[in-house]
N, C-alpha and C positions, 0 to 999 in steps of 0.2 A: 305237692305231695313232696314227700323226701325222695333225693336219689343220691346215687352216691358211683363213683369212679371205681371202686372197690367190684362195683359186678358185673364192668363193662367186661364182654368176651367170655365171660362165664356161661355155662348152662345148667339151667333149674328146670326140675320137676314141680308143679305146685299141684298139691293132691286138694281139693276143695275151695269152690268159688264163693262163698258166701262174703262179708264183710271184709274179713283181715284176710281172705284167699287173694280176694280182688285188689284190693291194696296193694298186696305184695306183687302182682302182676303185672299191675301199673308199673310200681316201682321198678322193679328189675327191667322192664321193657324201654324206660324211660331211660334208664340206666345203661343202656347197650347190652343187656344180657340177650341170649337166647332161652325160649321159653318155652316149654310145653305143659299146657294147661289142661285139668282134667274135673269134673264135677258131676255125679250122677244122675243129678236133674239138668235138663236141657236147657228148661229156662236160663241158667246159671251158667251153661257155656257159650250160649247165645253171643253175649258182648264182646268175646274174645274170638269168634269166628273171622278170619282173616287174618286177624292181629299177631298170632304166634299159633303155635302147633296145638292141635287138640287133638288128645289121646290120652287113654288110662294109662299109668305109669305101672300098674300089675301086669301089663302086656308089652312092657317097654323093655330093649335092651338097655340097662341104664347105663351100662360103661360107658367113663367118659362125664358122668354128669358132676358137677361141683355138689350139690345138696339137692335134696326133696324138701320140698316148704310145703309142710303141711297144716291146717285148720286145726286149732286148738280142740274141736270138738271129734276129730277123728280117734278115736280110742287104742292107743298102740298098743293096750295089754291085751288084745285081741284081733285087730286087724292087720290081713296078712301083711298091709305095704311094710309093716317092721321087717317082718322076717326077709321080703323081697331085696329094701335099701341093706340090710347086714349081708346079705350073699353079693352083692355088688359093692361091698364097701363106699356105700353111698351114705354120707350124715342124714340125719331127719332133722331139721330145723324147723321155725315159725318165725312170724313176724316180726317179733320182739327183737329176734336174734337178728333179723336183718338189719334191725332201727340198731343193734349195739354194733355192727361192722359198721354203717353209715358214717356212724359218729364223727368220725376224723375228716369227714368232709361238711360238716356242720360247723357255722360260726361258734365260737369258746360259750359253752353253755354249763349248765350243770342237770343232774339227773337226780330225781328221788322217784325211788319204786317201794310199793306198800302191797305188803301180802297177809292171809289170814282168813280162816274160815269164815268169821263175822266180822264184820263192819272197814273192810276195807275199803269199800267205795265212798261210803262217808267220809273216812281219814281222806282220802285224795280228794274230795269233794272240798273239805275244808282247808287242806294245803292250799288248793288252788285259787279259792276263794283269800284267804290271807294275803297271797302273793299278790291276786290281782288290786286286792283295796289298797294294798304298798305301792302299788305302782311297776312292780316288778313281771314282765314279762313272763304268762305262764300258758304251758299247752298241756292240756289234762288227756290221755289217752290210754291206751292198753287196754282192759277189759271193761272200760268203759268209755261211752261216748263213741266219735270218730276213731277207725284205727289208726294207730301213730303214724301211718307210712302214706296214711291219706292227707295228711293234715299238712299246710304250709309250714315250712322249719322257721324257726325263731328267725326276725329279721334285726337288722342293726337298730340300735336303741340308743335313747340318752339316760336310760336307767342302769345301764351297767347289766352282766349277766342275765340272760336269761334260763327259765328252768322248763324242761319237761319234768311232768308228775304222771308217773304210770302205774294204775293198778294192775296186777299182775296174780293171775289165779294161778293156782300148781301145774294146771294145764299147760299154762302159759310157760313156765318154769322149766319145765318138761324138757322144753322144746328149743330152750337159752342157754347157752354154755359162756358167752362172751360180756355181758353186763356188768358192766365195775360202776353201782349206783354212788352218787356221793353221799348221799343218806337212803337209806331203807329203814321199811319197817315192817314186822309180824305183830299184827292187833293180838289174835288168837289162835287155838289149831286144837279143834272140838272134830270128832268122825264125823264125816262128809264125804261123799265121792267115793265111797270105799270099793264100786264097782269098778273104778277104773285101776285100783291098786290092790298088792297083794295081803293088804291088810294097813290099819292106822298107823303102824311103824313106817311103814314105806310112804305113806299120804304125808304125817310128819315130815319126814327126810325131803319129799319132793318141797315144801316150802323150804325147809333150811336151805335149799341149796339156793336161793336166791343171795345169802348172807358168805356163803361159800365163795360166792363169785366173787364179791366184793377184793378190794383193798386195804389191808389191815386197817391202814390210816382212815377210813371213811368210816362215817357215822352208821352204826348199828341201834334201834331204839325199838324195844319190847314192852307191848300193853300187858298182857295178861303172864303173869308167874306161875300160872299152872301148869305142867305137865303137859304136854312136851315142850311148851315153849321155854321152861326154865333151863331144858337141856340143853336146848338150841344158845341161850344168853350164855350158859356158863360154857360152852363151848367157843362163843365167841368174844366172850373175856380172855380167855386162856390164850387165845392168838391174836390180840389188838393191845395195843399202849392202853393204860388205866385211862379209863373214862368214854373211850372210842367204841364201847357195848353198852349198853345201857338201861337200866329199865323206866319207864314213862314213870313221872312225878307226879301221880293222881291226888295226893295230899296239897299239892301247891295248888290246886283249883278247884277245889271242894267248895270253898267257902264262896268262891267267884260263878258258880252254875246260875244261882237265879238270876243272874244279868242276860241270860240266853235261852232264850222262852222256847225255842225248837231243839235244843239240844238238854233234854232233860232224862235221867236215867243214868243208872249207872256206867251203861255200856257207852253214851256218849262222853260222860266224862273220861273214859278211859282214852274213847277217840280224838278228843281234846287234847288231853295230857300228849299223845302220839303226835298230832300235828304239829302241836306249838314246839316239841323238839325239834322236829323235823325241818320247821321254819325258822328258826333261832339258828339252828347251825347255817342257815345261807344267808343270817346277819339281821331279821327280821326283830324288832325290839318289842317290848311289851304293852307300849304305847299303839304300837298299830296294830297287834294281834287283839288287844283289848278291844279296841275299837272295831274291828272285823266281826269277830265273835257273833251278838247280838243281832247282826243284820245278814247270818246266815240262813238260809230257805232249805229245808228239808230235801232228799231227792225223793224223785216219786218213787212210793210204794216201802219208802225204809222211816219209818213213823211220821208218814206225812201227813201234816194236818190239812182236813179236808174242808171242816168248817164246822161253828159254833150255830147251833138252834135249839133254843128254849134252854140255853141255860147247859145244854149238854154237847159235849167235844167228840168230835168223830175222826178215829186217826186211821189212816191205811198204812197199815204194815204186810202189805201182802209178800216182801221181799222174806219176812220170816219163813223157810220152808225147813226148819229144824227146832227141837224143844231148845236148841243151847240159845237160839238166835230171839225166839220168843220171851223166854224167861227175862231177859233184860225190859222187856218193854211193858210185863206185867210188873217190874218192879218200878216201874218210873210213876204210878203213879200208886202211891201209898191210900189206906183208907185215912177219911177226916172224920170229925168228931159224930156224923152219922153213921159210918160205919165205911165199908167196902164200896169202892167207886166204879170198879172196870166191869163194864160187859164184853165178856172175852166170846169171839166169834173164831171158833178154833176146828179144825179139818181137813181133811181133804186128802192127799196118797201119802198114807206114814212110812216114812222113811226109819222110824225104829218103834220098838215096844215102849211100852210106858209113858210118863208126863215127864222124865228127866229133870231138868234143871227148872222146868216149871212148877215142881209140885210144890217148892218150898216159897214161891210167889202166891201161892191161893189164897191166902187170906187177905191178899188186895180182890181179889173176883167177889163181885156180889152176885154175878150169874153167869152161865156159861152157855153159849149157842151152838152147839157140834152140827157139823154138815161135810158133806161129801160121805165118800167110800170108809172113810177112819171115824166118822162121827156116832156110830154107836159103840163103838170099843171107847172113843174119849168121855161119852156119856156113861158106860159103866163106871170107869176109874174116877170120873169126877163129881157122881151123887153124892157118893159118900162124904166128899170133903169140902164141896161148895155149898152156900145157901140155896142155889137153885140152878138146874140145869132144863135148858130147853131141846128135846130132839129134833133137829131141823135139816131137811135134805139140801135144799138151796142155800145161798149164800141171802137169797133175795129174803126167803122165810126168817132167816134169822135177821137181817136189819129190821125188817118191818116188827120181830116181838122185842128185838133189843129198842126200838125208839119208842114202844110203846109202854117199856117197863122202865126206862131209864129216866132218871130225876135231874135238876139242876145241879150243875158240879160234878156228874157222873161223866165217865168217860164210854163210850163203844170201840173196842179196842180191835180191828180184825187183824189179828195176829194168826194166820192158822197153824201153824210150827208142823207144816207139811209141802209136801209140793203139788203142784196143781194138776197134775197129766190128768185126773180122775174127770175134770170137769171143764178143763181152762186149757188153751194151748202152753201157756207159762205165765210165771207169775204178773207179769205186766199186766195181760190182758183179764186175770182175776183182780189185781188191784184197780183195773178202769172199769169194772163193772161196779165193784164195791161202790168207788168215787161216784158215778152215775146212778146207781139206786140210792145213795145219802142224797145227793141231790134233788132227786125225786121225791123220797118218802118224808126227808126232814126237811124240802121246800126250803133249801139254802138258795141266797139270790147268787146269780153266777160269777158275779165278782166276789164273792165270799169263798167259793170252792177252791181247792187248789188245782190248778191246771197240769197237766202231764209236761215235764219238764224234758231237759234233752237229753240226758242221761241214760243211756240203754248199756247194757253189759252183752259184751261179746260173747264170754266163755263164762264155765263156772269155776 
């Protein structure tokens, strides 16, 4: 784990003992801090009994505490802990801020940070993949994989300075104040998580704080030039030397995309452009990233190739929980000479009204299979617009009907454009269910089906 003398002798309260909170407690204790830990779940508190004080900070006198470390899942906009901490003058921080404060005790290194509504997981995975294939020691963490504090710090090596690659949600950025990334990126900003913010502008401002924390000499890269991303880019260009805040150059990569079988679609072109700009800032050469990109395998549940059966490709895009993230998936499979190719499985717990950005991609859809709570509403919207709509309540029924209807060269795309909570615990369980159904119904051999990968989001 990562430790630091910066925490020695200080007092911290930690609220929320899931993965990032548990890692924070371990780091602080190992660093010589005094810790009070709390989680509303008994099972989460048990590993810390006898190691530190167990008490609810809502019931504590917080006088003398140096900071309150909270899980990104704690909604500070309506949780009483925010008012209580403010009353005692105790700053509220997260595990990423602890990492930022610990950097002075780490070996010389670089930090890449990526945020955005969509695409950030794929982008950091690409950055990590390219660096690793180029022989550069790199650790992936933040909102993906293992918490950064729980991982062993970069060790001395013969390849120069290592890199910490961080995916950062808006919730994590809210709890961070001193993270100066050597290179940072914003993929895009679209409406999401608005239950945690006063409105879309406040959500966008949370993303923008990643760049406000950067030194002006460091690099900022922007994938989307739509508002409000463009406004953030212009603000950063105004305070940095020329060229240190830049839009990713998508045109540079358009003619190369055919080389990357798992990185199709306009959204992945953007992800690649951002990732390459970040790694080139650290000295990676074109020969290195061109060697790495064709060998990249998609993250689970993000345009994940499941298998091909009877000429039909099955894609698991369960991570697409809004229309803005589903639209690029639909765009990735244009019609062939026989017409539209996409058999789209859509529905769940809707986050928005209407079809959003998906509507302009419906020319690629041969048939739609609507599921879940939002299924009937999607069916009503889609029936006048696509050749075929099948009303299915369950994902299993949708997969069965799509398998029966699809022809060779078609794509069965599970990209729900909705949250999962009407029928599943999370998008991961939903994607695993789809993967298993395809393996049975399409009779794909086990070695042909994509396995679950090592990446798991920590926060939204």
